[in-house]
C-alpha positions as CSV (number, residue, x, y, z in Angstrom):
1,M,33.5,166.0,233.9
2,I,30.5,164.5,232.0
3,G,31.4,161.2,230.5
4,K,30.3,159.8,227.2
5,K,28.1,157.3,228.9
6,W,26.1,160.0,230.7
7,L,25.8,162.0,227.5
8,E,24.3,159.0,225.7
9,Q,22.1,158.1,228.7
10,G,20.6,161.5,229.1
11,F,21.2,161.7,232.9
12,I,24.1,161.3,235.3
13,D,23.8,158.3,237.6
14,E,27.2,158.7,239.4
15,P,27.2,157.1,242.9
16,I,27.0,159.6,245.7
17,P,29.9,159.4,248.1
18,E,29.1,157.4,251.3
19,R,28.1,159.4,254.4
20,T,27.0,162.3,252.2
21,D,24.0,164.2,253.7
22,V,22.4,164.3,250.2
23,K,19.6,166.7,251.1
24,A,21.9,169.1,252.9
25,E,24.3,169.0,250.1
26,I,21.6,169.8,247.5
27,R,20.5,172.8,249.6
28,R,24.1,173.9,249.9
29,M,24.6,173.7,246.1
30,C,21.4,175.6,245.5
31,K,22.6,178.5,247.7
32,E,26.1,178.5,246.1
33,K,24.8,178.4,242.5
34,N,21.7,180.6,243.0
35,A,19.6,177.7,241.9
36,L,15.9,177.2,242.3
37,I,14.4,173.7,242.5
38,M,10.8,173.5,241.1
39,A,8.8,170.3,241.3
40,H,5.5,169.1,239.9
41,Y,3.0,167.5,242.3
42,Y,3.4,164.2,240.5
43,T,7.1,163.7,241.4
44,E,8.3,161.5,244.3
45,G,7.6,162.8,247.8
46,V,11.3,163.3,248.6
47,I,11.7,165.5,245.6
48,Q,8.6,167.6,246.6
49,E,10.0,168.0,250.1
50,L,13.3,169.3,248.8
51,A,11.9,171.7,246.2
52,D,11.8,175.5,246.7
53,F,8.5,175.5,244.9
54,V,5.9,172.8,244.1
55,G,3.0,173.4,241.8
56,D,0.9,172.5,238.8
57,S,1.8,173.5,235.2
58,L,0.4,177.0,235.5
59,A,2.0,177.8,238.8
60,L,5.4,176.4,237.6
61,A,5.2,178.6,234.4
62,Q,4.3,181.7,236.4
63,K,7.1,181.0,238.9
64,A,9.7,180.5,236.1
65,A,8.7,183.8,234.5
66,T,9.4,185.8,237.6
67,T,12.3,184.1,239.5
68,E,15.7,185.8,239.9
69,A,17.5,182.5,240.2
70,D,20.4,181.9,237.7
71,I,19.6,178.2,237.5
72,I,16.2,176.5,237.5
73,V,16.1,172.8,238.2
74,M,12.8,171.5,236.8
75,C,11.9,168.3,238.6
76,G,9.2,167.2,236.1
77,V,9.0,166.1,232.5
78,H,10.8,167.4,229.5
79,F,8.2,169.8,228.2
80,M,8.2,171.6,231.5
81,G,11.9,172.3,231.1
82,E,11.3,173.5,227.6
83,T,8.6,175.9,228.8
84,N,11.0,177.3,231.4
85,K,13.7,177.7,228.8
86,I,11.3,179.5,226.4
87,L,10.3,181.9,229.2
88,C,13.8,182.4,230.5
89,P,16.3,182.0,227.6
90,E,19.1,183.6,229.6
91,K,18.9,181.1,232.5
92,T,20.3,177.6,232.8
93,I,17.4,175.2,232.8
94,L,18.2,171.7,234.1
95,V,16.0,168.6,234.1
96,P,17.6,165.7,236.0
97,D,16.7,163.1,233.3
98,L,16.2,164.0,229.7
99,N,14.2,160.8,229.2
100,A,11.4,162.1,231.4
101,S,9.0,162.5,228.5
102,C,5.2,162.9,228.5
103,S,2.7,160.5,226.9
104,L,0.3,163.4,226.2
105,A,3.0,165.5,224.5
106,E,4.1,162.4,222.5
107,S,0.5,161.9,221.3
108,C,0.8,165.2,219.3
109,P,3.7,165.1,216.9
110,A,4.4,168.7,215.9
111,D,4.6,168.0,212.2
112,E,1.3,166.2,212.1
113,F,-0.4,168.8,214.3
114,E,0.9,171.6,212.0
115,K,-0.7,169.8,209.0
116,F,-4.0,169.5,211.0
117,V,-3.8,173.3,211.7
118,K,-3.1,174.2,208.1
119,A,-6.0,172.0,207.0
120,H,-8.4,174.1,209.1
121,P,-7.5,177.8,208.4
122,N,-9.0,180.7,210.3
123,H,-9.1,178.7,213.5
124,T,-7.6,179.9,216.8
125,V,-5.2,177.2,218.0
126,V,-5.5,176.4,221.7
127,S,-2.9,173.9,223.0
128,Y,-2.6,172.3,226.4
129,V,0.7,173.1,228.0
130,N,1.6,169.4,227.9
131,T,3.1,169.8,224.5
132,T,6.6,170.2,223.0
133,A,8.1,173.5,222.1
134,A,7.6,172.7,218.4
135,T,3.8,172.2,219.0
136,K,3.6,175.4,221.0
137,A,5.2,177.2,218.0
138,V,2.1,176.5,215.9
139,T,-0.2,177.5,218.7
140,D,-2.0,180.8,219.3
141,V,-2.5,180.4,223.1
142,V,-1.4,177.8,225.5
143,V,-3.7,176.7,228.4
144,T,-3.4,174.5,231.5
145,S,-6.1,172.6,233.2
146,S,-6.3,175.5,235.7
147,N,-7.2,178.1,233.2
148,A,-8.4,176.4,230.0
149,K,-12.1,177.1,230.6
150,Q,-11.6,180.8,231.3
151,I,-9.2,181.3,228.4
152,V,-11.6,179.5,225.9
153,E,-14.4,181.7,227.3
154,S,-12.3,184.8,226.7
155,L,-12.1,184.2,223.0
156,P,-14.8,185.8,220.8
157,K,-17.8,183.5,220.4
158,E,-17.6,183.6,216.6
159,T,-14.0,182.4,216.7
160,P,-13.6,178.7,215.6
161,I,-11.2,176.8,217.8
162,I,-8.8,173.9,217.4
163,F,-8.0,172.3,220.8
164,G,-5.1,170.0,221.3
165,P,-3.8,167.6,222.2
166,D,-6.0,166.2,225.0
167,R,-9.3,165.0,223.7
168,N,-10.6,164.4,227.3
169,L,-9.8,167.9,228.5
170,G,-11.1,169.3,225.2
171,H,-14.4,167.5,225.6
172,Y,-14.7,168.7,229.2
173,I,-14.0,172.3,228.3
174,S,-16.4,172.1,225.4
175,E,-19.1,171.0,227.7
176,Q,-18.3,173.6,230.3
177,T,-18.2,176.5,227.9
178,G,-20.7,175.4,225.3
179,R,-18.1,176.0,222.6
180,E,-17.8,173.5,219.8
181,M,-14.1,172.8,219.1
182,L,-12.1,170.7,216.7
183,L,-10.3,168.3,219.0
184,W,-6.9,166.6,218.4
185,D,-7.1,162.9,219.3
186,G,-4.5,162.7,222.0
187,A,-4.5,161.6,225.6
188,C,-2.5,161.2,228.8
189,E,-1.9,157.4,229.3
190,V,-2.1,157.8,233.1
191,H,-5.5,159.6,233.2
192,D,-6.9,157.5,230.3
193,R,-6.4,154.2,232.1
194,F,-8.5,154.7,235.2
195,S,-11.2,152.1,235.8
196,V,-14.9,153.0,236.2
197,E,-15.5,149.6,237.9
198,K,-12.7,150.0,240.4
199,I,-13.7,153.6,241.3
200,Q,-17.3,152.4,241.8
201,Q,-16.0,149.6,244.0
202,L,-14.1,152.2,246.1
203,K,-17.2,154.3,246.4
204,R,-19.1,151.3,247.8
205,E,-16.3,150.7,250.3
206,H,-16.1,154.3,251.2
207,P,-19.6,155.7,250.8
208,A,-18.8,159.0,252.5
209,A,-15.8,159.7,250.4
210,K,-15.7,162.5,247.8
211,V,-14.3,161.6,244.4
212,L,-11.8,164.1,243.0
213,A,-10.9,163.8,239.3
214,H,-8.6,165.5,236.8
215,P,-10.2,166.7,233.5
216,E,-7.7,164.7,231.6
217,C,-9.8,161.6,232.6
218,P,-12.4,160.3,230.1
219,P,-16.0,161.5,230.4
220,T,-17.1,158.1,232.0
221,I,-14.7,158.8,234.9
222,L,-15.7,162.5,235.3
223,C,-19.3,161.5,235.7
224,L,-18.4,159.8,238.9
225,A,-16.6,162.8,240.4
226,D,-17.8,165.2,243.1
227,K,-15.1,167.7,242.0
228,V,-13.4,168.0,238.6
229,G,-10.3,170.2,238.5
230,S,-6.6,170.7,238.0
231,T,-4.2,169.3,240.5
232,S,-4.1,172.6,242.4
233,A,-7.9,172.8,242.4
234,L,-8.3,169.3,243.7
235,L,-5.7,170.0,246.4
236,K,-7.6,173.1,247.5
237,Y,-10.9,171.3,247.5
238,S,-9.5,168.4,249.6
239,V,-8.2,170.8,252.2
240,E,-11.3,173.1,252.4
241,N,-14.1,170.5,252.1
242,D,-15.6,169.0,255.3
243,A,-15.3,165.4,254.0
244,Q,-12.8,163.2,255.8
245,E,-12.2,160.7,252.9
246,F,-11.3,161.4,249.3
247,I,-10.9,159.0,246.3
248,V,-8.3,160.8,244.2
249,V,-8.5,160.1,240.5
250,T,-5.3,161.6,239.2
251,E,-1.6,160.7,239.4
252,S,-0.9,159.5,242.9
253,G,2.0,161.9,243.6
254,I,-0.5,164.6,244.5
255,L,-1.4,162.6,247.6
256,V,1.9,163.7,249.2
257,E,0.8,167.4,249.3
258,M,-2.8,166.5,250.2
259,Q,-1.6,164.5,253.2
260,R,0.8,167.2,254.2
261,L,-1.8,169.9,254.2
262,A,-4.6,167.8,255.7
263,P,-2.9,165.0,257.8
264,Q,-6.2,164.2,259.6
265,K,-7.9,163.2,256.4
266,T,-7.8,160.0,254.4
267,F,-6.8,160.0,250.7
268,I,-7.4,156.9,248.6
269,P,-5.6,156.7,245.2
270,A,-7.8,155.4,242.4
271,P,-6.2,152.4,240.7
272,P,-5.6,151.8,236.9
273,N,-7.7,149.4,234.9
274,D,-4.7,147.4,233.5
275,S,-2.9,146.1,236.7
276,D,-3.3,145.1,240.3
277,S,-1.5,148.2,241.5
278,P,-3.4,150.2,244.1
279,C,-2.4,153.5,242.5
280,N,-1.9,155.1,239.1
281,E,1.6,156.6,238.5
282,C,3.3,158.4,235.7
283,E,6.5,156.5,235.0
284,Y,8.2,159.6,233.5
285,M,7.7,161.7,236.6
286,K,9.2,158.9,238.6
287,Y,12.4,159.1,236.5
288,I,13.3,162.1,238.7
289,T,15.2,160.7,241.6
290,L,17.2,162.1,244.5
291,R,20.5,160.8,243.0
292,K,19.8,162.3,239.6
293,L,18.8,165.6,241.2
294,Y,22.1,165.7,243.2
295,N,24.2,164.9,240.2
296,C,22.2,167.3,238.0
297,L,23.0,170.2,240.4
298,K,26.6,169.1,240.9
299,Y,27.5,169.0,237.1
300,E,24.8,171.5,236.0
301,W,23.6,169.0,233.4
302,P,21.4,167.9,231.6
303,A,20.5,171.4,230.4
304,I,17.5,172.1,228.2
305,E,18.0,174.0,224.9
306,V,15.4,175.2,222.5
307,E,16.2,176.4,219.0
308,P,16.0,180.2,219.1
309,E,13.6,180.6,216.2
310,M,11.3,178.0,217.6
311,A,11.4,179.6,221.0
312,K,10.6,182.9,219.5
313,K,7.4,181.5,218.0
314,A,6.4,179.4,221.0
315,V,6.9,182.1,223.6
316,K,4.1,184.1,222.1
317,S,1.5,181.5,222.9
318,I,2.8,181.1,226.5
319,H,2.9,184.9,227.1
320,R,-0.7,185.1,225.8
321,M,-1.7,182.5,228.4
322,L,0.1,184.3,231.2
323,D,-1.3,187.7,230.1
324,I,-4.9,186.4,230.0
325,S,-4.4,184.5,233.3
326,N,-3.1,187.7,235.0
327,R,-5.9,189.8,233.6
328,L,-8.5,187.3,234.8
329,G,-6.8,187.0,238.2
330,L,-6.1,183.3,237.7
């Protein structure tokens, strides 16, 4: 039974009985309940190791749209759970901690974004997937960092575009496509706080290292990069490139998969500019712990719900993204 404390808290933190083989028990519950664990690359290593599927935002959305599981446990942030629920309204979508928000999604309040959209009629609204269901509901097509360039390029050249909420990704896509877009002034606090000086210092210490950067980073950071791309693109590059050292300028959780796929290589996390920490982490992704995952599966809570009318509007923008991505072979 879910107690009042847990309902108010937004997650269940019940102690796990001693001598429990937690990982084995999680796998047993998944089989018993026909549950699928999906995890983003930015979650803790132990979560990624347990997951049935690990990926970036595009891959997670594609997997959610096709899975036959009855329960999807989304080990990531809240908007990812919402996206899964919108795509799979008949399934139970669990997120181990409802407090796992996203600074980028929070930088784009849906009511303010809707006013912005209405103030610029006749624009096609392109929104990054890192947004709430309410923001997606006033969006024409959703994009991820994996497909944003191709989707923007697929729109007629005469079409004026609003791009939100990430100003850094929007600026990068505008440069890559030559399309002028109205940019919403939002950002991811993780990618926005990398330090140019600290990355330059790492380059001096590791002159042979390649710099990998996510396009949510500011332009001053991207100028230092040998490769700019989504988490999946950076992962692919790190495995296939001949370099043996990489300075990784994105959330440090991706290093788990990089090291797993290329154990002979060295991956150096780029530090933030506002602390002495050697790596840059998303505090919200780290809300997803092994104990919360165990309890989430055990009690099948917290479950994500999206108001049906809002979901009906939002799903159109997600389906359009998936349709274009499939057509372009992304």
